[in-house]
C-alpha positions, 0 to 999 in steps of 0.5 A, spaced: 422 631 198 424 628 191 431 626 193 428 622 200 423 619 195 428 616 190 432 614 196 426 610 199 425 607 192 432 605 191 432 602 198 426 598 197 428 595 190 434 593 193 430 590 199 425 586 195 430 584 189 437 582 193 437 575 195 442 576 200 439 582 204 439 578 210 446 577 210 448 584 208 444 586 214 447 581 219 454 584 216 452 591 218 450 589 225 457 585 225 461 591 223 457 596 227 457 592 234 464 589 234 467 596 235 462 597 241 462 591 245 467 585 246 461 580 246 455 584 243 457 582 236 457 574 237 450 574 235 450 577 228 457 573 227 453 567 228 448 569 223 453 571 218 456 564 219 449 561 218 447 565 212 454 565 209 452 557 207 445 560 204 448 566 200 455 566 200 456 561 195 460 556 199 461 551 193 466 557 190 470 558 197 475 552 195 477 555 188 478 562 191 482 560 197 486 556 192 487 562 188 489 567 194 495 564 197 495 569 202 489 566 205 493 559 206 498 563 211 492 564 217 489 557 215 496 554 216 498 558 222 491 556 226 492 548 224 499 549 227 496 551 233 491 546 233 496 540 232 500 543 237 495 543 242 495 535 244 501 534 249 502 541 250 505 543 257 500 548 258 494 548 262 488 545 259 483 551 260 489 556 257 490 551 251 482 551 249 483 559 250 488 559 245 484 555 240 478 559 241 481 566 241 486 564 235 480 561 231 479 568 229 484 567 224 479 562 220 473 567 221 478 572 217 478 567 212 471 566 212 469 573 212 473 574 206 470 569 202 463 572 204 465 579 202 470 578 196 467 580 189 461 583 193 461 591 193 454 592 196 456 587 202 463 591 202 460 598 202 455 596 208 460 593 212 465 599 212 459 604 213 457 600 219 464 600 222 465 608 220 458 609 223 460 606 230 467 609 230 464 616 229 459 615 235 465 613 239 468 619 237 462 623 239 461 620 245 468 621 247 467 629 247 460 629 249 463 626 256 467 632 257 460 636 257 456 631 260 461 626 265 456 621 266 458 614 268 455 611 262 460 615 258 466 612 260 471 607 262 478 607 264 483 612 260 477 616 257 475 609 253 467 609 252 467 602 250 471 597 253 479 598 254 482 605 252 488 601 248 483 598 243 479 604 243 485 608 241 487 603 236 481 603 232 480 611 233 487 611 230 485 607 224 478 611 223 481 618 223 484 615 216 478 612 214 474 619 216 480 623 212 479 618 206 471 619 206 472 627 206 476 626 200 471 622 197 465 626 199 461 629 193 457 634 198 460 640 202 456 638 208 459 631 208 466 633 207 465 638 213 462 632 217 467 627 216 473 632 216 470 634 223 470 627 225 477 626 223 480 632 227 476 630 233 478 623 232 485 625 232 485 630 238 481 624 242 487 620 242 492 626 243 489 630 248 484 626 252 487 619 252 493 616 257 494 610 252 501 611 249 500 605 244 494 609 240 498 615 240 504 611 237 499 608 232 496 614 230 502 617 228 504 610 224 497 610 220 498 617 218 506 616 216 503 610 212 499 615 208 504 620 207 509 614 204 504 611 200 500 617 197 505 622 196 512 622 192 518 627 191 517 634 194 510 632 196 513 626 200 518 631 204 513 636 205 508 631 208 513 628 213 515 636 215 507 637 216 506 630 220 512 632 224 510 639 225 503 637 227 506 631 232 510 637 235 504 641 236 500 636 239 506 634 244 507 641 246 500 642 247 497 636 250 499 634 258 497 627 256 501 626 251 507 629 254 506 626 260 506 619 258 512 619 253 516 623 259 514 617 263 516 612 258 523 615 258 523 614 265 521 607 265 526 605 260 532 608 264 529 605 270 527 598 267 533 594 270 531 596 277 524 596 276 522 591 271 514 591 273 513 598 270 509 598 263 516 599 259 520 595 264 515 589 264 516 589 256 523 590 256 524 584 261 519 580 257 524 581 251 530 578 254 527 572 257 522 570 252 528 569 247 531 564 252 525 560 252 525 560 244 532 558 244 530 551 248 525 549 242 526 554 236 523 550 231 516 548 233 516 551 240 513 548 246 506 547 245 500 551 244 499 556 250 505 553 253 508 560 254 504 561 260 507 556 264 514 555 261 516 562 261 517 561 269 523 557 268 526 562 264 525 568 269 530 570 274 526 570 280 520 565 279 516 568 285 515 574 280 512 569 274 505 571 275 507 578 273 510 576 266 506 570 264 500 572 261 503 574 254 510 577 252 507 583 249 510 581 242 506 577 238 512 574 234 515 572 240 509 569 243 508 565 237 515 563 237 515 561 244 509 556 243 510 554 235 517 556 234 520 560 228 515 556 224 509 559 227 512 566 228 514 565 220 507 564 218 505 570 222 510 575 219 509 572 212 502 574 213 503 581 215 508 582 209 503 579 205 498 584 207 503 590 204 504 586 198 497 585 196 496 593 197 502 594 192 499 589 187 492 591 188 488 594 182 483 598 187 483 605 188 489 609 192 484 610 198 482 603 198 489 601 198 492 606 203 487 603 208 490 596 207 497 599 208 495 603 214 491 597 217 497 592 216 502 598 219 498 598 225 498 590 226 505 590 225 507 595 230 502 593 235 505 586 234 512 588 236 509 592 243 503 587 244 500 581 242 494 583 238 491 576 236 491 574 243 487 580 246 480 579 245 478 586 242 484 587 238 484 581 235 476 582 233 478 589 230 484 586 226 481 580 223 474 583 221 477 589 218 483 585 215 478 581 211 474 587 209 480 590 206 483 584 203 476 583 199 476 591 197 483 590 194 481 584 191 475 587 187 477 594 187 474 597 193 466 596 191 466 603 188 468 607 182 475 606 181 476 614 179 472 616 185 476 611 190 483 614 188 481 621 190 486 622 196 
């Protein structure tokens, strides 16, 4: 009872004394809602933007942007998208869609400016995200004992599509591991460890999504590479591969999807409409489009119509014209090597930021893991074009960049216990 009273008193002092409390609550709502819904987060995002101009010290933003060269890259990329919009051969609706979707590059910068040097806001945002993902994982397992229609979409997804859910859960498994290592109490360590295990198993033993399965391995491989050294590094990879082998041999979902991938890859030429065949055909035709206008590209959203000129059978164009399943190729087709180069430089910059960060090991490795997921996913999908994936990567990149700028918003010694 004493502890509860102290907690209430501490919260009460913060609530009455913090001038930005409404902005903090809006950030909490934003980072809790975006993993759960593609649209539910729009209202708190609007509130965050409005309150940012009240409590976010906008007079300092330009100074922060000047001092953070990495922020120039998403702003430059979005400026290129806007500049390439007029006169684009793309359909007007598609052009507006690109301008709207890639606007999250600007949102990324804005959220960073709101979160940087604000440990309280960072802690609230990360806790809200972890809570939403913990709820997602628990509901995924609840579905096994209570298979209600409210608890499921396609591919064992609870909220939205299974691909995006698996990407977020893969990242969350590492967040849960970090929180388990940082927890001071035994009950908290057990709870976070259990959530980590359930998160991993929900991808390996419940989901049909190969993307999440690949990115789960990548997230943990990035942790092993970043944190361990010498003999421990070798042992870490041995344990990682042993765990992967056990998962592969014990999961019908995992084994079946990868066996199917091998078959699709072998038959890609005969069947370019399968998941793997589709991608391989995109990777063959999109460079043809890029080669015609390699510097500045064909224009914003031009891929959707112009790719039809480079497909062997134009009547099959509707199958291939949504996106090339590769964000680098997508930007190169629309905006040339300049657009693709800006995006590649930004992804590399995330790794460089983690390398140079003075934050604790746990905070840095989370940025490395997120950058790894973004890089690999950009090679097999178009994550900045996909609505829910772009939300996840934009919002979490802003948060982790801010945490690495300010030491993670927590005691550095505690943050390094991983």
